[in-house]
C-alpha positions as CSV (number, residue, x, y, z in Angstrom):
1,M,62.5,72.4,72.0
2,F,64.0,75.6,73.1
3,K,62.9,75.4,76.9
4,I,64.6,72.0,77.0
5,T,67.8,73.1,75.0
6,A,68.6,76.4,77.0
7,P,69.0,75.0,80.3
8,K,71.5,72.6,79.1
9,I,73.5,75.1,77.3
10,L,73.7,77.1,80.4
11,K,75.0,73.9,82.2
12,N,77.5,73.0,79.7
13,D,81.2,73.8,80.8
14,K,82.2,75.0,77.4
15,F,79.6,77.4,77.0
16,Q,80.1,79.0,80.5
17,R,83.8,79.5,80.0
18,F,82.9,81.1,76.6
19,L,80.4,83.3,78.5
20,V,82.9,84.5,80.9
21,L,85.5,85.1,78.2
22,F,82.9,87.1,76.1
23,L,81.7,89.1,79.1
24,T,85.2,89.8,80.2
25,F,86.1,90.9,76.5
26,V,83.0,93.3,76.2
27,L,83.7,94.8,79.7
28,L,87.7,95.3,79.1
29,S,86.9,96.6,75.7
30,L,84.4,99.0,77.0
31,I,86.7,100.2,79.9
32,S,89.8,100.6,77.5
33,F,87.4,102.5,74.9
34,K,86.6,104.9,77.7
35,S,90.1,105.5,78.5
36,V,91.6,105.9,75.2
37,I,88.5,107.5,73.1
38,P,88.1,111.0,73.9
39,Q,84.8,113.2,73.8
40,K,84.5,114.8,70.4
41,Y,83.7,118.4,69.5
42,D,82.4,119.9,66.5
43,L,84.6,123.0,66.0
44,Q,85.8,125.1,63.2
45,E,88.9,127.9,63.0
46,G,87.3,131.1,63.8
47,Q,84.6,129.7,66.1
48,Q,84.3,130.3,70.1
49,S,84.9,127.3,72.2
50,P,81.7,126.6,74.4
51,V,83.6,125.0,77.0
52,D,87.2,124.4,78.4
53,I,88.8,121.7,76.1
54,K,91.4,119.3,77.8
55,S,93.8,117.0,76.2
56,P,92.6,113.4,76.8
57,R,96.1,112.4,76.5
58,E,99.6,113.5,76.4
59,F,101.6,114.1,73.0
60,V,104.2,116.3,71.6
61,D,103.4,120.0,70.5
62,E,105.5,119.5,67.4
63,I,104.8,123.4,66.3
64,A,105.8,124.8,69.9
65,T,108.9,122.3,69.8
66,Q,110.0,123.6,66.3
67,E,109.6,127.2,67.4
68,K,111.6,126.1,70.5
69,S,114.3,124.4,68.6
70,Q,114.7,127.2,66.2
71,M,114.9,129.8,69.2
72,A,117.8,127.7,70.3
73,V,119.3,127.5,67.1
74,S,119.5,131.1,66.6
75,G,121.5,131.4,69.5
76,V,124.1,129.3,68.4
77,P,127.4,131.5,67.5
78,L,128.7,130.7,64.0
79,Q,131.7,128.6,64.1
80,Y,135.1,129.7,62.4
81,T,138.2,127.5,61.8
82,K,141.7,129.0,61.8
83,D,143.8,128.9,58.8
84,N,147.7,128.5,60.1
85,D,148.7,128.1,56.3
86,L,148.3,131.8,55.6
87,Q,150.8,132.9,58.1
88,N,153.6,130.6,56.5
89,E,152.4,131.9,52.8
90,A,152.7,135.4,54.2
91,I,156.3,134.9,55.4
92,N,157.3,133.0,52.5
93,K,156.4,135.9,50.3
94,I,158.2,138.5,52.3
95,N,161.2,136.2,52.1
96,Q,160.9,135.9,48.4
97,F,160.5,139.8,48.1
98,F,163.4,140.6,50.2
99,S,165.6,137.9,48.5
100,L,164.8,139.4,45.0
101,V,165.7,143.0,46.4
102,L,169.1,141.7,47.5
103,D,169.6,139.9,44.3
104,I,168.7,143.1,42.2
105,N,170.8,145.3,44.5
106,T,174.0,143.3,43.9
107,S,173.5,143.2,40.2
108,S,174.9,145.4,37.6
109,L,171.7,146.9,36.5
110,S,171.2,150.6,36.4
111,E,169.0,152.2,39.1
112,L,166.0,152.6,36.8
113,E,166.2,149.1,35.5
114,K,166.4,148.0,39.2
115,I,163.2,149.9,40.0
116,N,161.4,148.7,37.0
117,K,162.4,145.0,37.8
118,L,161.0,145.3,41.2
119,K,157.7,146.9,39.7
120,E,157.3,143.9,37.6
121,T,157.1,141.6,40.6
122,K,153.9,143.2,41.8
123,F,154.6,141.6,45.3
124,Y,153.3,144.8,47.3
125,N,151.7,148.0,46.2
126,L,155.0,150.0,47.0
127,T,155.5,153.4,45.2
128,E,158.3,154.3,43.0
129,S,160.1,156.6,45.8
130,N,159.6,153.4,48.3
131,L,161.6,151.0,45.6
132,T,164.1,154.0,45.0
133,V,165.0,153.7,49.1
134,L,165.0,149.8,48.8
135,I,167.6,149.5,46.2
136,K,169.8,151.9,47.7
137,L,170.0,149.6,51.2
138,D,172.7,147.5,52.0
139,S,172.2,143.7,52.6
140,E,172.2,144.2,56.6
141,K,169.7,146.8,56.4
142,I,167.3,144.7,54.2
143,K,167.7,141.7,56.5
144,S,166.8,144.0,59.6
145,I,163.6,145.0,57.8
146,S,162.7,141.6,56.7
147,N,163.1,140.2,60.1
148,Y,161.2,142.9,61.6
149,I,158.2,142.3,59.5
150,I,158.2,138.6,59.8
151,N,158.5,138.7,63.5
152,S,155.6,141.2,63.6
153,I,153.5,139.2,61.3
154,S,154.2,135.9,63.4
155,D,153.1,137.7,66.5
156,I,150.0,139.3,64.8
157,S,149.1,135.5,63.3
158,K,148.4,134.3,66.9
159,K,145.5,136.6,67.2
160,D,142.1,135.3,65.6
161,I,141.1,137.6,62.8
162,M,137.6,136.7,61.5
163,Q,136.5,136.8,58.0
164,N,134.9,139.8,57.0
165,D,135.6,141.5,60.3
166,E,137.0,144.8,59.1
167,A,136.9,146.7,62.1
168,T,139.1,144.1,63.9
169,L,141.6,143.9,60.8
170,E,141.9,147.8,60.9
171,N,142.6,147.8,64.6
172,I,145.4,145.5,64.2
173,R,147.1,147.3,61.5
174,L,147.1,150.5,63.6
175,E,148.5,148.6,66.4
176,F,151.2,147.4,63.9
177,K,151.8,150.9,62.7
178,S,151.8,152.1,66.4
179,S,154.5,149.6,67.2
180,L,156.5,150.7,64.0
181,D,156.5,154.2,64.9
182,K,158.2,153.7,68.1
183,T,161.1,151.9,66.5
184,A,164.5,153.7,65.4
185,F,163.9,153.1,61.6
186,E,163.8,156.2,59.3
187,N,160.5,157.3,58.4
188,N,160.6,156.3,54.5
189,I,161.8,152.7,56.0
190,K,159.0,152.8,58.3
191,E,156.6,153.4,55.3
192,I,158.0,150.5,53.4
193,I,157.6,148.3,56.4
194,Y,154.1,149.3,57.0
195,T,152.9,149.1,53.3
196,I,154.4,145.4,53.4
197,G,153.3,144.4,56.8
198,A,149.7,145.9,56.6
199,S,149.0,143.9,53.3
200,S,150.4,140.9,55.0
201,I,148.1,141.2,57.9
202,K,145.0,139.3,56.7
203,P,142.0,137.4,58.4
204,N,142.9,133.9,59.3
205,M,139.4,132.6,60.9
206,F,137.3,131.6,58.2
207,F,133.5,130.6,58.5
208,D,133.1,126.8,58.9
209,V,129.9,125.6,57.7
210,K,130.1,122.1,58.7
211,K,130.9,122.9,62.2
212,T,128.2,125.6,62.5
213,N,125.9,122.8,61.0
214,E,126.9,120.2,63.6
215,L,126.4,122.6,66.7
216,Q,123.1,123.6,65.6
217,D,122.4,120.1,65.2
218,L,123.5,119.1,69.0
219,V,121.5,122.1,70.3
220,K,118.5,120.8,68.2
221,K,118.7,117.4,69.9
222,Q,119.1,118.9,73.3
223,V,115.8,120.7,73.0
224,E,113.4,119.1,75.1
225,P,110.2,118.6,73.2
226,V,107.1,120.8,74.3
227,V,104.5,118.2,75.6
228,I,100.9,118.6,76.1
229,R,99.9,116.9,79.4
230,K,96.8,114.7,79.9
231,N,94.0,117.0,81.2
232,Q,95.9,120.3,80.2
233,I,93.6,123.0,78.7
234,I,94.4,123.3,75.2
235,V,91.5,125.6,74.4
236,S,89.6,127.9,77.1
237,K,86.1,128.4,77.4
238,G,85.2,131.7,75.1
239,D,88.5,131.5,73.1
240,T,88.3,132.1,69.2
241,I,89.8,129.2,68.0
242,N,92.9,129.8,66.0
243,S,94.8,127.6,63.5
244,Y,97.5,126.7,66.2
245,Q,94.4,125.7,68.7
246,M,93.0,123.8,65.4
247,Y,96.2,121.8,65.3
248,L,96.1,120.9,69.0
249,L,92.4,119.7,69.0
250,N,93.4,117.6,65.8
251,K,96.6,116.3,67.5
252,A,94.5,115.6,70.8
253,G,91.9,113.6,68.6
254,V,89.1,115.4,70.0
255,L,87.5,116.6,66.9
256,K,84.7,114.8,65.3
257,S,86.7,114.9,62.1
258,N,88.9,112.4,63.8
259,S,86.6,109.5,63.4
260,I,88.9,107.4,61.0
261,S,91.6,107.4,63.6
262,D,89.0,106.4,66.3
263,I,88.0,103.4,64.2
264,N,91.8,102.4,64.2
265,I,91.8,102.8,68.0
266,Y,88.6,100.7,68.3
267,I,90.2,97.9,66.2
268,S,93.6,98.1,68.2
269,V,91.9,97.8,71.5
270,L,89.7,94.9,70.6
271,A,92.7,93.1,69.0
272,L,94.7,93.6,72.2
273,V,92.0,92.4,74.6
274,A,91.4,89.3,72.5
275,I,95.4,88.7,72.5
276,V,95.4,88.9,76.3
277,E,92.4,86.6,76.6
278,I,94.0,84.1,74.4
279,L,97.4,84.0,76.0
280,I,95.6,83.4,79.5
281,L,93.5,80.6,78.2
282,L,96.3,79.0,76.5
283,Y,98.4,79.0,79.8
284,L,95.5,77.5,81.7
285,T,94.7,74.6,79.3
286,K,98.2,73.7,79.0
287,F,99.6,74.3,82.6
288,K,96.7,75.0,85.1
289,K,94.2,72.5,84.1
290,E,92.5,72.6,87.3
291,A,91.7,76.2,87.1
292,Y,90.7,75.7,83.6
293,E,88.3,73.1,84.4
294,S,86.9,74.7,87.4
295,I,84.3,77.2,86.2
296,N,84.6,79.1,89.7
297,K,88.2,79.3,89.3
298,F,88.1,80.3,85.6
299,T,85.4,83.0,86.5
300,M,87.6,84.4,89.1
301,I,90.8,85.0,87.0
302,F,89.0,86.8,84.4
303,L,86.8,88.8,87.1
304,T,90.1,89.6,88.7
305,L,91.3,90.8,85.4
306,T,88.1,93.2,85.0
307,L,88.3,94.5,88.4
308,N,92.2,95.6,88.0
309,A,91.0,97.4,85.1
310,L,88.4,99.5,86.8
311,F,90.5,100.3,89.7
312,V,93.5,101.3,87.4
313,I,91.0,103.8,85.7
314,A,89.6,105.2,89.0
315,T,93.1,105.7,90.6
316,Y,94.9,106.8,87.5
317,A,92.9,110.0,87.3
318,I,94.1,111.1,90.7
319,S,97.8,109.9,90.0
320,P,99.4,107.2,88.1
321,Y,101.4,106.1,91.0
322,L,98.3,105.5,93.2
323,I,97.2,102.8,91.0
324,P,96.7,99.5,93.4
325,I,99.5,97.7,91.6
326,A,99.6,94.8,93.7
327,L,95.9,93.9,93.7
328,M,96.0,91.2,91.1
329,P,99.2,89.8,92.2
330,I,97.9,89.5,95.6
331,L,94.4,88.0,94.8
332,L,95.8,85.5,92.2
333,T,98.5,84.4,94.5
334,L,96.6,83.9,97.7
335,I,93.5,82.3,95.8
336,F,95.8,80.2,93.2
337,E,99.5,80.2,93.4
338,Q,102.5,82.3,92.5
339,N,103.3,81.1,88.9
340,L,99.8,81.7,87.5
341,A,99.6,85.2,89.3
342,M,103.0,86.1,87.8
343,Y,102.0,85.2,84.3
344,V,98.4,86.5,84.3
345,F,99.9,90.0,85.7
346,I,102.6,90.3,82.9
347,I,100.2,89.6,80.2
348,S,97.4,91.6,81.5
349,S,99.9,94.7,81.9
350,M,99.4,95.3,78.3
351,I,95.7,96.4,79.1
352,T,97.0,98.4,81.7
353,A,99.4,100.0,79.4
354,V,96.5,101.1,77.2
355,L,94.5,102.6,80.1
356,T,97.6,104.7,81.5
357,N,98.2,106.1,77.6
358,F,101.3,103.8,77.3
359,N,103.0,106.2,80.1
360,L,106.5,104.4,80.1
361,E,107.2,105.4,83.7
362,T,103.8,104.3,85.0
363,F,104.2,101.0,83.1
364,V,108.0,100.4,84.6
365,V,106.6,101.3,88.2
366,Y,103.3,98.8,87.7
367,L,105.4,95.9,86.2
368,F,108.1,95.8,88.8
369,G,105.8,96.5,91.8
370,G,103.5,93.8,90.5
371,L,106.2,91.2,90.1
372,I,107.5,92.2,93.6
373,G,103.9,91.9,95.0
374,T,103.9,88.1,93.8
375,I,106.9,87.4,95.6
376,Y,106.3,89.5,99.0
377,I,102.7,88.1,99.3
378,Y,103.6,84.4,98.7
379,K,103.9,83.6,102.4
380,A,101.0,85.8,103.7
381,H,98.5,84.0,105.6
382,D,96.6,86.7,107.7
383,R,95.4,90.2,107.4
384,S,98.1,91.6,109.3
385,N,100.8,90.0,106.8
386,I,98.8,91.1,103.8
387,M,98.9,94.8,105.1
388,L,102.6,94.6,105.9
389,S,103.3,93.0,102.3
390,G,101.3,95.9,100.7
391,F,103.2,98.5,102.8
392,L,106.6,96.8,101.7
393,I,105.1,96.8,98.0
394,G,104.7,100.5,98.3
395,I,108.2,101.1,99.7
396,F,109.6,99.4,96.6
397,D,107.4,101.1,94.3
398,S,108.5,104.5,95.9
399,L,112.2,103.6,95.5
400,I,111.4,103.0,91.6
401,I,109.5,106.3,91.4
402,L,112.4,108.1,93.2
403,S,114.9,106.7,90.6
404,I,112.8,107.5,87.7
405,G,112.2,111.2,89.1
406,L,116.1,111.6,89.8
407,L,116.8,110.4,86.3
408,N,114.3,112.8,84.8
409,G,115.3,116.0,86.9
410,I,111.9,116.1,88.4
411,E,111.7,118.6,91.4
412,I,112.1,116.8,94.8
413,T,109.0,118.0,96.1
414,Q,107.1,116.5,93.2
415,I,109.1,113.2,93.6
416,I,108.1,113.1,97.3
417,I,104.6,113.6,96.5
418,N,104.6,110.7,93.8
419,M,106.5,108.5,96.3
420,S,103.6,108.9,98.8
421,Y,101.1,108.1,96.2
422,G,103.3,104.8,95.6
423,I,103.2,103.8,99.4
424,A,99.5,104.7,99.2
425,G,98.8,102.5,96.1
426,G,100.5,99.3,97.8
427,L,98.4,99.7,101.0
428,I,95.3,100.3,98.9
429,S,96.1,96.9,97.0
430,S,96.1,95.4,100.4
431,I,93.0,96.9,101.7
432,L,91.2,96.0,98.5
433,S,92.5,92.4,98.5
434,I,91.4,92.0,102.1
435,G,88.0,93.2,101.1
436,I,87.5,91.4,97.9
437,M,88.5,87.8,99.1
438,P,85.8,87.2,101.6
439,I,83.2,88.1,98.6
440,F,85.0,85.6,96.3
441,E,85.0,82.9,99.0
442,Q,81.4,83.3,99.4
443,I,80.3,83.6,95.8
444,F,82.9,81.0,94.2
445,D,82.9,78.9,97.4
446,I,86.9,78.9,97.4
447,V,89.3,79.0,100.3
448,T,92.0,81.4,100.7
449,P,95.0,81.6,103.3
450,I,92.8,83.9,105.4
451,K,90.0,81.6,105.7
452,L,92.3,78.7,106.4
453,M,93.8,80.7,109.3
454,E,90.3,81.4,110.5
455,L,89.3,77.9,110.2
456,S,92.6,76.9,112.3
457,N,91.4,78.9,115.4
458,P,91.0,76.4,118.1
459,N,88.1,78.6,119.6
460,L,85.6,77.8,116.6
461,P,82.8,75.9,118.0
462,L,83.4,73.0,115.5
463,L,87.1,72.3,116.9
464,K,85.8,73.0,120.5
465,K,83.2,70.1,119.9
466,I,85.9,67.9,118.7
467,L,88.1,68.6,121.7
468,F,85.3,68.1,124.3
469,E,83.4,65.3,122.8
470,A,86.3,63.6,121.0
471,P,89.6,64.5,122.6
472,G,91.4,61.5,121.5
473,T,90.4,62.3,117.8
474,Y,91.3,66.0,118.4
475,H,94.8,65.5,119.5
476,H,95.3,62.6,116.6
477,S,94.1,65.5,114.2
478,I,96.6,68.0,115.5
479,L,99.6,65.5,115.1
480,V,98.2,64.4,111.5
481,G,98.3,68.3,110.9
482,N,102.0,68.8,111.8
483,L,102.8,65.7,109.8
484,A,100.7,66.9,106.7
485,E,102.0,70.6,106.9
486,A,105.6,69.6,106.8
487,A,105.3,67.2,104.0
488,A,103.1,69.5,101.9
489,E,105.9,72.2,102.5
490,A,108.4,69.9,101.4
491,I,107.1,69.2,97.8
492,G,105.6,72.6,97.4
493,A,101.9,71.7,98.0
494,N,99.4,73.9,99.8
495,S,100.7,73.3,103.6
496,L,98.3,75.5,105.2
497,L,95.4,73.7,103.4
498,A,97.1,70.3,104.2
499,R,97.5,71.4,108.0
500,V,93.8,72.7,108.2
501,G,92.3,69.8,106.2
502,A,93.9,67.4,108.8
503,Y,92.4,69.2,111.6
504,Y,88.8,68.4,110.3
505,H,89.5,65.2,108.6
506,D,87.8,63.2,111.3
507,I,85.3,65.4,112.6
508,G,82.8,62.6,111.6
509,K,83.9,60.6,114.6
510,I,82.2,63.1,116.8
511,K,78.9,61.4,116.2
512,R,79.9,57.9,117.7
513,P,83.1,59.0,119.5
514,Y,83.7,55.9,121.7
515,F,83.7,53.5,118.5
516,F,87.1,54.8,117.9
517,K,90.2,53.8,119.7
518,E,91.8,57.0,120.5
519,N,88.6,58.0,122.5
520,Q,88.2,54.9,124.7
521,I,89.2,56.0,127.9
522,T,88.4,52.6,129.7
523,N,89.0,49.0,128.3
524,D,85.5,48.8,127.6
525,N,84.9,48.5,123.7
526,P,81.8,48.8,122.0
527,H,82.8,46.8,118.9
528,D,83.1,43.9,121.2
529,N,79.2,43.4,121.2
530,L,79.0,44.0,117.3
531,T,79.5,41.8,114.2
532,P,82.6,42.6,112.3
533,K,80.5,43.9,109.3
534,L,78.5,46.2,111.5
535,S,81.7,47.5,113.2
536,A,82.9,48.2,109.6
537,M,79.9,50.3,108.7
538,I,80.2,52.2,111.9
539,I,83.7,53.1,111.1
540,S,83.4,53.8,107.7
541,A,80.1,56.1,108.4
542,H,82.4,58.5,110.1
543,V,83.2,59.8,106.5
544,K,79.8,60.3,105.6
545,D,79.0,62.0,108.9
546,G,81.8,64.2,108.6
547,I,80.6,65.5,105.3
548,E,77.1,66.2,107.1
549,L,78.8,68.0,110.0
550,A,81.0,70.0,107.1
551,N,77.8,70.9,105.4
552,H,76.2,72.0,108.6
553,Y,79.0,74.3,109.4
554,K,79.6,75.5,106.0
555,L,83.1,74.2,105.5
556,P,84.8,75.2,102.2
557,E,84.6,72.7,99.3
558,V,88.4,71.8,99.6
559,I,88.0,70.9,103.3
560,K,84.9,68.6,102.6
561,Q,86.9,66.9,99.7
562,I,89.8,66.1,102.0
563,I,87.3,64.7,104.6
564,Q,85.7,62.5,101.9
565,E,89.0,61.4,100.5
566,H,91.1,60.9,103.5
567,H,90.5,57.1,103.6
568,G,90.0,56.9,99.9
569,T,88.9,53.4,98.8
570,T,91.1,51.5,101.5
571,L,90.1,48.4,103.1
572,I,89.1,48.4,106.9
573,K,91.5,45.5,107.1
574,Y,90.9,44.5,111.0
575,F,87.1,43.9,110.6
576,Y,87.6,42.4,107.4
577,V,89.9,39.5,108.8
578,M,87.9,39.0,111.6
579,E,84.6,38.5,109.2
580,K,86.9,36.1,107.1
581,N,88.1,34.2,109.9
582,N,84.6,33.8,111.5
583,S,82.5,33.4,108.3
584,L,82.0,30.1,106.5
585,E,80.9,31.9,103.5
586,E,82.7,34.0,101.0
587,V,83.2,37.6,102.3
588,D,82.2,40.6,100.0
589,E,85.2,42.9,100.5
590,S,83.0,45.9,99.3
591,N,81.3,45.9,102.4
592,F,84.6,46.6,104.3
593,R,85.6,49.4,102.1
594,Y,85.5,53.1,102.5
595,P,83.3,54.5,99.9
596,G,85.7,57.0,98.4
597,P,86.7,58.4,96.2
598,K,90.4,58.3,95.9
599,P,92.4,61.5,96.8
600,R,92.2,63.9,94.1
601,S,94.8,66.4,95.5
602,K,98.0,66.2,96.9
603,E,97.0,67.6,100.1
604,A,94.3,64.9,100.5
605,A,97.0,62.2,99.9
606,I,99.2,63.5,102.2
607,V,96.4,63.7,105.0
608,M,95.6,60.2,104.2
609,L,99.2,59.0,104.6
610,A,99.6,61.1,107.7
611,D,96.4,59.8,109.2
612,C,97.3,56.1,108.9
613,V,101.0,56.4,109.8
614,E,100.2,58.5,113.1
615,A,97.3,56.1,114.1
616,A,99.5,52.8,113.3
617,L,102.7,54.3,115.4
618,R,100.2,55.3,118.3
619,S,99.1,51.6,118.6
620,L,102.6,50.5,119.4
621,G,104.5,50.4,122.6
622,N,108.0,51.3,122.6
623,I,108.9,52.9,119.1
624,T,112.4,53.1,117.7
625,V,113.6,54.9,114.7
626,A,113.6,51.7,112.8
627,D,110.0,51.2,113.7
628,I,109.1,54.6,112.2
629,E,111.0,54.0,109.0
630,N,109.5,50.5,108.7
631,M,105.8,51.6,109.4
632,V,106.2,54.6,107.2
633,N,107.6,52.7,104.2
634,K,105.1,49.7,104.7
635,L,101.8,52.0,104.7
636,T,103.2,54.0,102.1
637,K,103.6,50.9,100.0
638,E,100.1,49.5,100.9
639,K,98.5,52.5,99.7
640,M,100.5,52.8,96.4
641,D,99.8,49.1,95.7
642,E,96.0,49.7,96.0
643,G,96.4,52.6,93.9
644,Q,95.1,55.3,96.2
645,F,97.5,57.9,94.5
646,D,96.3,57.3,91.1
647,E,94.1,60.5,90.9
648,C,96.1,63.1,92.7
649,N,99.4,63.4,90.5
650,L,101.8,62.6,93.1
651,T,105.2,61.5,91.7
652,L,107.3,58.7,92.9
653,R,109.9,61.7,94.1
654,E,107.4,63.6,95.9
655,I,106.3,60.4,97.7
656,L,109.8,59.6,98.8
657,I,110.1,63.4,99.8
658,I,106.8,62.8,101.9
659,K,108.3,59.6,103.5
660,K,111.5,61.4,104.7
661,S,109.5,64.5,106.0
662,F,107.2,62.1,108.0
663,I,110.2,60.1,109.4
664,N,111.9,63.7,110.5
665,V,108.5,64.8,112.2
666,L,107.9,61.5,114.0
667,Q,111.3,61.5,115.2
668,G,110.9,64.8,117.0
669,I,107.3,63.6,118.1
670,F,108.4,60.1,119.7
671,H,111.9,61.1,120.7
672,S,111.2,60.5,124.3
673,R,110.1,56.9,123.7
674,I,112.9,56.3,121.0
675,E,115.6,53.5,121.8
676,Y,118.2,53.6,119.2
677,P,119.2,50.0,118.0
678,E,122.8,50.7,118.3
679,I,122.5,51.8,121.8
680,A,120.3,48.9,122.9
681,E,122.9,46.5,121.5
682,Q,125.7,48.2,123.7
683,K,123.6,47.9,126.8
684,V,123.0,44.0,126.0
685,N,126.7,43.8,125.5
């Protein structure tokens, strides 16, 4: 029972796709684990390290950063705020005092009463002798003394006198005394002025806690964190491990005691890989069913994903900028198409982020470089174009690296080195792509633009065989190729495949070249001696003969499909009508139809139309623009009425574009024989 069931399971498409997804999941997970799970050490504080231990990842050293921050804060000067109100208060007090002196002096009080009255005010620490002098002064003298003190205090208040700065305060008072000594005031007056002035000179700059804290916070924010880089030695061989080194080992996640955090990493990686696969799978099932249904194409997409991860790991160890950024976009764009390549690349970049330890700079370069890769490589059809595209991608990457380097203040020497790695990464992408594509072609039987360009070489043995043995067919195929390429380009199909497919679509005619009109040099027609049924069999056999030749020359499957489908199930009308006219019995139409199948790709449908249009117009004599338009419209309608386009997803809009493209190209081909109806009418007139 199991011997019968096992092969059936292995041949089942769903099982094969599951197997591809499972193997990809396992491989990507293992690759990611190797990148994010470091080697573990069983070490304790006080032990000697048996080896140099490097950090497996980049992280912030919070202890060193805190120390650096504290040192920066300690250098921040204390902030003071000037209190200008103190000057006004001192001047107001002086004015009040001398106003009181004037009032007392003009009063009828006795001298003793005046002195006692002034003592009661306790404005200043004036002695009784000072007060005795004051009460004997006239108003002018008192105003002179008051003005001198106020002016001196106003000038002194302009200076910054810090709180608790007794030395500065004393120096300013000495300066005040020195200036006072130079005046003409009597000594007993000078003593009064100095006493009042000195007591009015006070600190005007006071410690501002809020400003100081704000400045310290600003300095803290400007302190760059101390970063332990990947592969930086955190413990040297022979070191006796201290508490700080234990902290670094723990942060780096290299201690065996970090097993719980490792479990979290395992779960996170597995979840991320699963999400990436699910998103790609959903995209293929919704928008790229052909790639989903073809097990070869399906396998290639996920194999490319795995290969990309391997190359990221291999190059990241040398430099983050050496990663072959454009490898996946180049392969997927050339093998499939631009939209698929861009989507898979963007989704898979999540895995690349894991492999590069979520390095933001590397991720930015990788993402933008890859997206540019899908654009630059879109029209690359040969190895030189792929190499040029890789170089241009590398140049673009280097410009991004330059911008990031300048923004981060990296030394110019290091920026130049990083830019060189970026250019090298672009070139490596091209070299790897050129090397991998032939392997994919061989294993998965797919065709790439490079392979198609090789197949279009007229010096290939099979094309030379057509040229020498069926020259009419050769030239017909070249014209069909031109028509097909232009039409495919116009609707966004694979124009190169359409052209190369057209070159080979009639290779089966080599077996009996003279049974086909384009190869008949003389008027002798071998069909004249055959029955219509036999002639139809010979004509339709060129499809089967073409497949045999294609197998012999190992042409790709997509080319064989065009050979097999370029006539679909159309009726060989000429011999069918001849048989009906000559036969009294009912004619079996199936004997006069091509075996099919109908075109299953847009390229095959375009070759079918181009083939019949070119052949029909070649059979006419003088051709006008109207002839071309009528013939293209007529033959297209016939194919549509027969349902020949039912399996190739051609829309009515695309068919209209194809017809217009044919008419434009055919006008160019037959221009020397075109006689425009309007001109002909004028000649008749």
